[in-house]
N, C-alpha and C positions, 0 to 999 in steps of 0.2 A: 566471399563477396562477389557481386556481379561485376564483370569487367566493364571498363569505361566504353569499350567498343560496342558491347551489347546495349548499354544504356543509350549510346548515341544512335545506334540503328533503330532503337525503339521510338525515341522521340522524333527522329527524322521521318519515320513512317507515319506517325500521327500528324506531324506538321504538314506533310504533303497532302494528307486527306482533309484535315480541318483548317489548314492555313492559319494556325495559331502558333505563335512563338513560345517555345518551352525551354526550361533549363532545369537540370538536376544538380542539386548542391549536396555536399556532405554536411554534417552537423557543425563543422567549423567554418562554414560559409565559402568553401572552395567549390567552384563550378567543375563538375565531372563530365557533363555533356550538355551541349546547348545548340539552339538553332539561331542564335543572334550573338552579336559581338560584345555589347556593353554589360557583361555579367557582373563586373566589379561594383557597379552602381547599386546593386541590390544586396551586397554582402551584409551590411548592417541590419537591413530589414529581415534577412534570413536568420541571422543570429538572434534578433529580438523575437522572431516567431518561434524559433526553436525553444526559447526559454518559456514561452507562453504555454498554458495548458490546452489551448485549442488545437484541434486536428486540422482545421482549415480556416483560412482568414483572408480578408481582402485588405491589402496594404499598398498605398501609393499607386493605386490604379492597376494592381496585379493581384492574381489569386495565388495563395500559398497553400500547399497540402503536405502533410507528413506521411511518410511511409515507414511503418514500424515493424519490428520483429521482437516478439516476446515483450511487448510493452516498452521497447527501447527504440527511439527514433534512429533510423538508418539513413534515410534520404529526405530531402525537402524538394518538392516540385514547385516551380514557379511557372505560371501561365500568364502571359502578358495580355492585360485587358480586364475589364470589370463587368462585362455583360454576362447574362445567364449562359449564353453559348460557350463563352470562354471558361466559365465555371464547369460546365459539363465536360469540355475537352480536358481540362486540368484534372478533373475527377477520374476520367477515363485513363489518363496517363498514369495517375497514382495507382489505380486499380491494376493496370497492366504491369507496372514495376513491382507492385506488391506480389502479384502472381509469380513473377520471375524470381523474386527473393525467396519465396516458399520453395520453388522448384530447385533453385541452386542450393538452398539449405539442405533439402532432402538428398540431393546429389552428393553434397559434402558429407552428410551423415552416412550415406551408403558407402562412399569412398573410404571413410575412416573405418567403417565396419569391415569392409573387404580387406583393407591393409592389416588390421588387427587379426583377422581370420587367417590370412596368409602367414603371419609371423607367430602364430600360436599364442597370442596375447589374451585370449578369451577362455573363460571356463565354459564347459559344455552347456550348462544351464543358460549362461549369458548369450551363447551363440544362438540358441533357439528363441530366447526372449527378444533379442534385438532383431533377429530376422523377421519375426512375426510383426514387430512394431514397424519395421521398414518395408513390409510387404515383399520380402525376398523368399522365394520358394525354397524349402529345405530338402525336399525329397526328389530332386531332379538330378540327372547325370550332368557332370561338369568336367572340364579339363582345363589345366592351366598352361598357357603359353608364355614364355619369356622372350621378349624382343630386346636383344642387347645392341645398343647403338654405339657407333665408334666414338662419338663425342659426348661428354657429360652435359647434362641439362639440355638435351636436344628437344626443345619445345616444338619445333616443326614436325619432328617424327611423332611426338605424342599426339599432336593435334591431327595429323594425317591418319593415325590409327583410330582415333576417336571418330573422325569423319567416316572412315571405312565401316565402322560398326554402329553408326548413328541410328540406323533403323532396327538394330538388334537390341531391343529394350531390356532383354533379360541377360545380356552380357555386360561385363564390367571391365572398364579400362582404368588402370591406376599405375602408380609408380612407387616403389618402396626405397629406391636409392637413386643415385645420380644418372646411371647409365641404362638401367633396365626398365622397360615398359612391360607391365603385367596384363595379360588378357585372361580373364576368367570366363570361359565360354560355356554356355549351356549346350549340351550335346543332344541332338534329336534322336529319337528311337532308331531311325534307320541310318544314322551316321556311323562311319567306320574310321579306323585310324588312317586309312588311305585318304578319306575325305578331309580329315583334319590336316594331314600333311599338304594336301592341295591348297587348303585355305591358308596355311602358313606360307606357302610359296607365293600366293596372291598378295599377302601382306608384304612379303619380301620384295616382290617386283614393284609394288606400289610405292614403297618407301624409297627404293632405288631410283625410281623415276621422278616422283613428285617432291619428296623431301631431300633428295640427293644425299641420302644417308646410307652408308654401308652397314648392314646389320647381320646378326646371326640370330636364329630363332630355335628355341628348344621347347619340346613338348613333354609334359608329364603323362601319367596314365589317366584314363577315364575313371572318375569316382562316382559313387552312387548317392552320397549324401553331402550336405553342406559342411558337416564336421570334418570330412576327409579332404577338403579343398587344400589345406596346408600340406597334406601328403603329396598331392599332385604337384604343388609348388616346389617342394623339396626335391622331387624327382626331376622336375624340369631344370632346376639349378644344377643338379648333379650331371644331367645330360649336357648342359651347356659347358661345364668344366671338362667332362670326358671328351666331348666333341672337339674342344680346342686342342687337346693333347693328341688324340689318336685319329681324328677324322677332320683335320683342318681344311680339307678340300670341300667339305660339305657345309652349306649355309643353313640347312634345316636338319636338326638332329632330334630324334624321338627316344625317350627313355627305354621303350620296349624294343629298340633296335641297336642297343649299345654293344651287344656281343661280348667278346672277351675283354674289351676295354673296361667294362663295368667291374670285372673281377680284379684286374690289375690296379685300377684306381684305388681299391680298398686294401691293397697290400701295404704292410709297414715297410718303410725305407730300408731298415737293416736287412730284412729278408730279401728285398730286391737286390741290394749290393752283394749279398752272399750268392744269390742265383747268378748274377752277371759274372762274378769272379769265377764261379764254377764253370760256366759255359765258355767263357773266353780265356780261361787259364790265366787270369790276372791281367789280361790286356784290356784296353778301352776300345770302344767302338771308334773313337777318334783316331786310333792307330791304323784303321783301314783307309786306303786311299779312295779318292772320289770315283775312280774307274771301277773299283771293286764294289763300292756301295751302289752305284748306278746299275751295275750288272745284277746284283742281288735283287734290287727292287724290281727291275724289269723281268727277272726270272719269276718272281712271285706274281707279278701282274699277269703273266702268261701261263699261270697254273703249272709251273715247273716243266714247261714244254721247251726243250732245248732248241729244236728247229725254229720255232716261232720267235723265241727270244733272240737267237743269233741273227735272224732276218731283220728284226726291228732295231737291233743295235748295229746293223750293217757290218757284222764281223763273220768270219768263217766259223762253222760249227766247232771245228777243232780248237779254235781260239777260246770259245766259250767253255769248252770242256777243260782246257788248260787252266782257265781262271777258277773254275769250280774245284778242280783238283788242288790248286794252290790254296784255296780257302779251306779245303778239307784238312790239309796238312797243318795249318795254323790253328784250327779250332776243333779238329776231330769230328766235324759235322759235314756230312755229305748232303748237300741240298737236293740231290736227285732222289734221296731216300725220304719218303713221306714223313716219317717220325722225326728225322733230323731237321727237315724243313720247318715242321711245326715248332720245334724247340727254338730254332733260330728266329722265326717270325715273332714268337713270344718275347724272345730276348730283345729284339729291336723295339718292341712296344714298351717293354720295361725300361729300357734306356730313355725313351721319349718321356715316360712318366717321371723318371728320376731327374731329368734335366728341367722339366716343368716345375717340379717341387723345389729344385734348387733356386729357380728364379723367384719364387715366392719368399724365400728366406732372406733375399737381399732387398 
């Protein structure tokens, strides 16, 4: 259905031009939008007109018009006055709202189609049949972006994204759950993944500024046909989850840049527990003190460079060497050796994954 605000804007515009008072009623006689106050006086006349077979009628010095969809009355327009000019204005208002009804219905149908497409609820033959009926191109490249908002039912964020893509008539904005806004974007021939990430950052910055909403954005891969859109959506969902676990400092995560996190995310938990037990000799990462953990993280940030790490930690080089030697004694892993450093880095990521999965169980 058309929002009351859109109906109000429509009749306000006509009222300013034609200087004729208008009111839009539903079929139960309730005023949805109006340019005058005394709308309740006409409720009985509206209900009586709704029951009549006429499409337009003059009653009590006013012109009444029906706006229908599939032979079912959706709205009744009242234009105050009985002259031919008032009739023309009322007819114009009815025509305008009829056009809005058709447009909103098409948008609703397309929205449902995109939702079912994303969720794999359509047979292959239905995808192409419905796409043809709704005039949706089937053989263009597309990519799916998921915008996860901090709050559920964040309508401000949804409307901001829709406004941002308002001129992109071949892109679709929808939502399949309470927190995620889905963008199905058509990819132009010269667009690259870098361009898409820049667009995602634009969306991110706009939402942070205008909707005051803290968001994370994930991108799937570019697909060539409409039947593959659900694949890009699943990839974006996986990127969102993997990003939360391993790349929490990033607000935009792309499926094709998940690195080793993609592999770890697909490991079974028993295998992860066995690996951690083997690496840490039965110890838990929680057994390491904060000083040791911060030293390890800073050492990795500086690509295993002892001098630079000690400088950034404001400690003597020998102090850092002592800490690394101490860690080697407890784990049998020397982080100055590339192979051991890789093993320890993977172990840290596996522990992150295990902790994340444990939070989902509760």
